[in-house]
C-alpha positions in Angstrom: 21.0 -9.5 -2.5 20.0 -8.2 -5.9 17.1 -5.8 -6.3 13.7 -7.4 -7.0 12.1 -7.1 -10.4 9.1 -4.8 -10.3 6.3 -5.5 -12.8 2.6 -5.2 -13.3 0.7 -8.0 -11.6 -1.2 -10.6 -13.5 -3.9 -13.1 -12.4 -1.1 -15.6 -11.7 0.1 -13.3 -8.9 -3.2 -13.4 -7.1 -2.3 -16.4 -4.9 1.0 -15.0 -3.6 -0.4 -11.5 -3.1 -3.3 -13.0 -1.1 -0.8 -15.0 1.0 1.2 -11.9 1.7 -1.9 -9.9 2.6 -3.4 -12.6 4.8 -0.2 -13.0 6.7 -0.3 -9.3 7.5 -4.0 -9.6 8.5 -3.3 -12.5 10.9 0.0 -11.3 12.4 0.3 -7.5 12.2 -1.6 -4.2 12.5 -0.7 -3.2 8.9 -4.3 -4.1 8.1 -7.1 -3.6 10.6 -9.0 -6.6 9.1 -9.4 -9.5 11.5 -10.1 -12.3 9.2 -8.1 -13.5 6.1 -9.4 -12.3 2.8 -11.3 -15.0 1.0 -10.2 -16.0 -2.5 -13.2 -14.6 -4.3 -12.9 -11.3 -2.5 -9.3 -11.1 -3.6 -10.3 -11.8 -7.2 -12.9 -9.0 -7.0 -10.3 -6.6 -5.5 -8.0 -7.4 -8.4 -10.8 -6.8 -10.9 -11.7 -3.5 -9.2 -8.1 -2.4 -9.5 -8.1 -3.2 -13.3 -11.5 -1.6 -13.9 -10.5 1.5 -11.9 -7.2 1.9 -13.8 -5.2 1.6 -10.7 -1.8 -0.2 -10.8 -1.0 -3.4 -8.9 2.8 -3.9 -8.9 4.6 -6.9 -7.7 8.2 -7.4 -6.6 9.7 -10.7 -7.8 12.9 -12.2 -6.4 14.2 -15.4 -7.9 10.8 -16.1 -9.5 8.9 -15.6 -6.3 6.5 -12.7 -5.6 7.9 -11.1 -2.4 5.8 -8.0 -2.2 3.2 -5.8 -3.8 2.0 -2.2 -4.0 -1.1 -0.5 -5.2 -3.3 2.5 -4.7 -6.8 3.5 -5.1 -9.1 6.5 -4.6 -8.9 8.2 -1.2 -12.6 8.9 -0.9 -15.5 8.4 -3.3 -16.6 12.0 -3.8 -15.5 13.8 -7.0 -13.6 16.5 -5.1 -11.1 13.8 -4.0 -10.3 12.6 -7.5 -6.7 13.8 -7.4 -5.9 12.1 -4.0 -5.0 8.5 -3.8 -4.2 6.2 -0.9 -1.6 3.4 -1.3 -0.6 0.1 0.3 2.7 -1.7 0.3 3.0 -5.2 1.6 6.1 -7.3 1.8 6.5 -11.0 2.5 7.7 -11.4 6.1 10.9 -13.2 5.0 11.8 -10.3 2.8 11.1 -7.3 5.0 14.0 -5.0 5.6 15.6 -6.1 2.3 14.7 -3.3 0.0 11.5 -4.7 -1.4 9.3 -1.8 -0.3 12.0 0.6 -1.5 12.0 -1.0 -4.9 8.1 -0.8 -5.1 7.6 2.8 -4.0 9.3 4.8 -6.8 7.3 3.1 -9.7 4.1 3.3 -7.6 4.6 7.1 -7.1 5.5 7.5 -10.8 2.3 5.7 -11.8 0.3 8.1 -9.6 2.0 11.1 -11.1 1.2 9.8 -14.6 -2.5 9.6 -13.5 -2.4 13.3 -12.5 -2.4 12.6 -8.8 -1.9 15.6 -6.6 -1.6 13.8 -3.2 -0.7 10.3 -2.0 -2.0 9.3 1.4 -0.7 6.6 3.7 -2.8 5.3 6.6 -0.3 3.6 9.0 -0.8 2.1 12.5 0.9 4.5 14.7 3.0 1.8 16.4 4.5 0.8 13.1 7.7 2.9 13.4 9.4 1.1 10.5 6.6 2.1 8.1 6.5 5.7 9.3 10.3 6.0 8.8 10.0 4.3 5.4 7.4 6.9 4.3 9.5 9.8 5.7 12.4 8.7 3.4 10.1 9.3 0.4 9.0 12.7 1.6 5.7 11.8 3.3 4.9 14.0 6.2 2.7 13.2 9.2 -0.6 15.2 8.9 -2.8 13.6 11.5 -3.0 11.0 14.2 -6.5 9.6 14.9 -6.4 8.2 18.4 -8.0 4.9 19.2 -9.9 4.6 15.9 -9.0 1.0 15.4 -9.2 -2.1 17.6 -7.3 -5.3 17.0 -5.5 -8.0 19.0 -7.3 -6.8 22.2 -6.1 -3.2 22.1 -7.1 0.2 20.7 -5.0 1.4 17.8 -4.0 4.9 16.7 -3.9 5.7 13.0 -1.3 8.0 11.6 -2.0 9.7 8.3 1.0 10.7 6.2 0.8 12.7 3.0 3.1 13.3 0.0 2.3 16.1 -2.4 3.1 14.7 -5.8 2.9 18.0 -7.8 3.7 20.8 -5.4 2.1 24.0 -6.6 0.2 22.1 -9.3 -3.1 23.5 -10.5 -6.1 21.8 -12.3 
């Protein structure tokens, strides 16, 4: 299988990215949301990404959006301005086929271009595949928050992983 094309998302990509996200909401612990995201909320989310200057990248295979990646601010206070938190979602039929691996390098490159110092990942601790994926990119586990989430009738632990994008960098 050929590598997917990675490009900046357009409004035309909102429907497939919403479908990918909502599948994750309904069937996985990749998101701790319970209910599918409504269309208008997804449009606002996209507008907020644009207004905030945050990238939304999509992976396209044979003309179909098969994954997306983005990041945003880690926390709202000014002292966190150089720390971002990202998300990568892949269509269930394309997981394990290199889609996430195609999305991650340009996402990290975009963060470096925005003077990011640290990229954070919040991952359900039972998601061994995502934890291993992040380790391949140099992310290290920095915290496990036991039982901070609840979904599908069980308590969930959240693993925070971190990648220093400009080691030794100064402001």
